[in-house]
Each structure stands twice: as structure tokens, then as C-alpha cells.
C-alpha positions in Angstrom: 11.0 -3.6 14.9 7.5 -4.6 15.1 5.5 -5.8 18.1 4.2 -9.4 17.7 1.3 -10.8 19.7 0.7 -14.6 19.1 2.3 -14.3 15.9 0.2 -11.3 14.7 2.4 -8.1 13.7 0.8 -5.4 15.6 2.2 -2.8 13.2 0.1 -4.5 10.3 -2.9 -4.0 12.5 -2.3 -0.5 13.2 -1.8 0.2 9.4 -5.2 -1.5 8.7 -7.0 0.4 11.3 -7.4 3.4 9.0 -10.2 3.8 6.6 -8.0 5.7 4.0 -5.3 3.2 4.2 -7.8 0.4 3.8 -9.2 1.9 0.7 -5.8 2.6 -0.9 -5.0 -1.1 -0.2 -8.4 -1.8 -1.9 -7.5 0.3 -4.8 -4.1 -1.1 -5.4 -5.7 -4.7 -5.6 -6.8 -3.9 -9.2 -4.7 -0.8 -10.1 -5.7 -0.9 -13.9 -9.4 -0.6 -13.0 -8.9 1.9 -10.2 -6.1 4.2 -11.7 -5.7 3.4 -15.3 -2.5 2.8 -17.1 0.8 3.8 -15.3 3.9 5.0 -17.2 6.8 7.4 -17.0 7.6 8.6 -20.5 7.5 5.6 -22.9 8.1 2.9 -20.1 5.3 1.0 -18.5 5.7 0.7 -14.8 4.4 -1.6 -12.0 2.5 0.2 -9.2 0.7 3.3 -8.9 2.3 6.9 -8.7 1.7 8.6 -5.4 -0.1 11.6 -7.4 -2.3 9.2 -9.0 -3.4 7.7 -5.6 -3.7 11.4 -4.3 -6.1 12.4 -7.0 -8.3 9.4 -6.5 -8.3 9.9 -2.6 -9.0 13.4 -2.7 -6.3 14.2 0.0 -3.2 16.4 0.2 0.1 14.7 -1.1 1.8 15.0 2.3 -1.4 13.1 3.7 -1.2 10.4 1.1 2.5 10.0 1.5 2.1 9.5 5.2 -0.3 6.7 4.6 1.7 5.0 2.0 4.8 5.3 4.3 2.7 3.5 7.1 1.6 0.8 4.8 5.2 0.4 3.4 6.6 0.2 6.9 4.1 -2.4 7.9 5.2 -4.4 4.8 1.8 -4.2 3.0 3.1 -2.4 -0.2 6.2 -2.1 -2.0 7.7 1.1 -3.2 9.7 1.8 -6.4 11.3 5.2 -7.4 11.6 6.1 -10.9 13.1 9.7 -11.5 11.1 11.9 -9.3 8.1 9.6 -8.9 7.6 7.1 -6.2 5.2 4.0 -7.4 3.5 1.7 -4.8 1.9 -1.7 -5.3 0.6 -4.2 -2.8 2.8 -7.0 -1.5 0.5 -9.7 -2.1 2.6 -12.5 -0.4 3.1 -10.4 2.8 -0.7 -9.9 2.8 -1.4 -13.4 2.3 1.0 -14.4 5.0 -0.7 -11.8 7.6 -4.2 -13.2 6.6 -3.3 -16.7 7.2 -1.7 -15.8 10.6 -4.6 -13.8 11.6 -7.0 -16.7 10.8 -4.8 -19.3 12.6 -3.8 -17.1 15.6 -7.3 -15.7 16.6 
């Protein structure tokens, strides 16, 4: 359960307090421009594979996975599993709600 202070979820603030996580969220805003086309076999997929994010970030797979887990737990990204691969994308509605709450609460 997330701590909430004046309507602001503290877990989201913690997730956003790391430069690597901020960069990942910014890259996921325009996945086609930042990561190129994503597919599994012949199937196009929504989101970006962890290995593709890892390549762009220049970090180890466990480190990138840990950052994505924190973003997911904070509700900023969604995750979809296809076979052995995990694909992440921004949860635009959650980000918008958080931004609105931040503006009206501070």
C-alpha cells in the first residue's frame, strides 16, 4: 500500500527520484523514435522489451529490471509478458492523474 501525503502518492515520487527511471519514462513516451519497431516473431507488440531498454540505457539486465519493477509498482508503467519477453509501456492515464494531483496539491 502506497503512502499518500495530501493526495500525492509517495511511491510515485520515490520512483521518479532516480535519473535512470526518469530517462526510461521519457524514452517510453515515444517508443518508436527511441527504440524502433517492437515485435515477437511476426507479431507487433505494444511496449518495449526489457532487453531493448537495457541496450539503450547501457546498464545490466538486473539493474534495468529493478528500475522497471519500481516504475511498475508505482503504477507509472504497465507490463505485458509474451513468451520469455516482458514488454513495458507508460500508463498515460496514471501519469496524467499523478501530474494533476501534484499541481493541485502543492
